[in-house]
C-alpha positions, -999 to +999 in steps of 0.1 A: +001+001-001+013+036-007+008+067+014+003+100+007+020+124+032-002+155+047+018+185+051+014+207+081+009+243+085+044+269+087+043+260+122+043+222+120+006+218+128-021+205+105-054+222+111-076+197+096-060+167+121-089+148+131-098+131+165-084+098+155-049+112+149-050+111+111-045+142+090-056+154+057-032+164+029-025+198+025-019+211-012+015+231-006+034+247+017+061+276+018+080+264+049+101+236+061+084+204+066+103+179+089+085+147+095+100+112+111+089+082+093+088+050+117+089+019+094+094-017+105+097-033+069+112-024+036+076-021+021+066+003+049+096+025+041+091+022+004+051+029+011+057+064+022+093+071+007+087+064-031+056+088-030+076+114-015+101+113-039+076+105-069+059+138-062+090+157-066+101+139-097+067+143-115+065+181-109+100+185-117+114+195-083+149+187-069+150+157-045+179+138-029+184+109-006+211+107+020+206+075+037+227+042+045+237+021+013+209-005+020+182+021+019+199+038-011+195+005-031+161-002-019+148+033-028+170+033-063+155-001-073+119+010-064+120+040-086+139+021-114+108-004-112+085+026-124+090+036-161+075+070-152+102+076-128+138+083-134+164+075-105+191+095-119+169+124-114+177+123-077+209+131-060+221+101-039+244+103-009+259+077+014+249+090+047+274+066+064+306+085+048+290+121+041+272+119+075+296+101+095+301+133+118+263+143+124+280+182+126+288+181+090+255+170+076+233+202+077+261+224+060+277+195+039+246+173+029+212+192+034+222+228+032+247+219+001+218+204-018+190+228-007+213+259-018+217+246-051+179+251-055+174+282-034+140+290-054+126+254-060+106+233-032+132+207-023+125+172-012+153+151+008+151+121+026+175+120+053+184+092+075+212+101+100+204+074+129+207+038+122+214+008+143+250+009+136+256+044+153+274+043+185+265+057+218+291+084+217+277+096+180+237+091+193+237+125+211+254+143+183+226+126+159+197+138+180+210+172+182+214+174+147+177+162+139+165+191+164+187+217+145+171+211+111+144+229+124+162+258+129+186+257+099+157+257+074+130+279+092+112+297+063+126+276+032+100+255+012+120+221+022+106+189+029+130+165+049+116+131+059+139+112+085+132+074+081+137+056+116+138+017+115+116+010+145+122-028+143+159-022+148+162+009+171+157+014+208+124+028+220+142+056+236+156+066+199+119+066+187+108+087+217+136+113+207+125+114+171+092+128+184+110+151+205+130+162+175+104+161+145+071+182+144+053+155+126+051+119+131+045+094+102+036+059+113+020+037+085-010+053+072-012+076+099+005+111+101+001+133+133+013+163+149+038+152+176+027+167+210+062+160+222+080+184+199+106+207+218+134+222+197+150+236+230+151+203+243+163+184+214+193+208+212+202+203+247+202+167+242+237+172+225+249+200+250+257+179+281+290+173+303+313+148+284+325+119+300+358+117+316+384+103+293+395+067+296+431+060+298+461+079+299+460+116+287+484+138+272+478+174+286+494+208+273+485+243+287+470+268+258+479+303+252+495+324+222+530+309+230+519+272+227+499+269+194+530+256+175+537+229+201+501+220+202+504+214+165+533+193+166+521+172+195+487+165+177+509+151+149+531+130+170+501+114+190+481+111+161+508+089+140+515+071+173+480+062+175+479+046+140+465+076+119+476+079+086+498+110+077+467+126+059+446+121+089+471+132+113+472+165+094+435+168+094+437+163+130+464+191+134+444+214+113+412+210+135+429+215+165+445+244+158+414+260+146+402+251+180+433+261+198+433+297+179+396+303+188+407+296+226+434+324+223+410+346+204+375+342+216+380+319+247+395+342+273+431+336+257+439+305+277+427+268+278+438+233+281+444+207+252+439+171+263+448+140+240+439+104+241+433+072+225+404+048+228+403+013+209+385+030+179+393+067+182+421+092+186+403+118+209+414+158+210+396+179+236+401+217+241+387+234+271+385+271+276+365+300+292+343+308+262+306+304+255+291+294+221+257+309+220+248+301+187+236+264+184+242+266+146+279+274+147+297+252+129+266+242+108+258+272+087+278+278+056+295+310+051+289+332+020+323+336+003+323+376+008+319+372+047+354+371+063+360+345+094+333+324+109+345+288+094+368+278+121+340+254+137+328+244+102+360+234+091+364+211+124+332+195+115+343+189+077+377+173+090+367+150+121+346+118+122+328+133+153+326+163+171+309+169+205+305+201+222+293+211+256+292+247+262+277+272+285+286+306+304+323+308+311+332+273+298+331+253+265+344+218+259+348+207+223+359+170+216+370+158+182+371+122+174+393+108+144+387+068+134+419+046+141+426+022+115+414-013+123+444-032+139+456-062+117+441-096+131+466-122+143+461-154+120+480-178+100 
């Protein structure tokens, strides 16, 4: 069975939502529409996702899918099976690569696509949370989903976010109700009575757990910036990163430490350690990041500055931030190469 999605008004509410929780279809919209889709089988996924894309393709509107490879294959095959639909008219993005760090999905995937079509109604399927996401990554994923609502306010963009309800924990589905104004479950679409932008953003702004294992620590001020760079490269190479990724880590930390000196009170602490999977660098200072979209908003070419945290998000495999008045912690993770297995 295929389902046709109702489109709520500019506040995320459909005034024609019935007492049974269903909602009638709205013919069009001028603002962001950001529903979560709960599916439990490939058939349920396709029943909503295919019509969502087909309506855009039939109207000649831009459409993109950013999802894990399994979902990309499923959707592309379904579109190819319909002679009226051209899967090559859709932009396909492997979310496990482009969205490895949730902090780069908005600028590098969603805004990158939508900004190429500034005057057209844009439809995107974005699946940033899947069963393979780690506990370390998950709070950043929740915050990302919440920030979509702020990043696209006032733009004619529809972003459908599928959630595999058969594989994900109930807590994940509950968080989706907080970060999405609209919920689609089978043939029923409802306004989420738990939607709370502030709560969703706050989910990713919590104190970070203490490092596990030995930590290399360096005081940061304007006299130790170069030493910080060389220390990061040395520790990254020792942790097994390639030379290229070690230089990426150096560049990311240099951006953070320079921001500490310029914007974070002039002094801070750099901490470096490794886990089984990650090379981790953390910078603590006395600054306060008041803009929750900092590092996620593309900067126009003619505007000087404002790209430091954006660059950090592009370089790192994960960025976690805890910020408040007088104190900010930014922790960047770089994946360590898999260790070779012993064998014969």
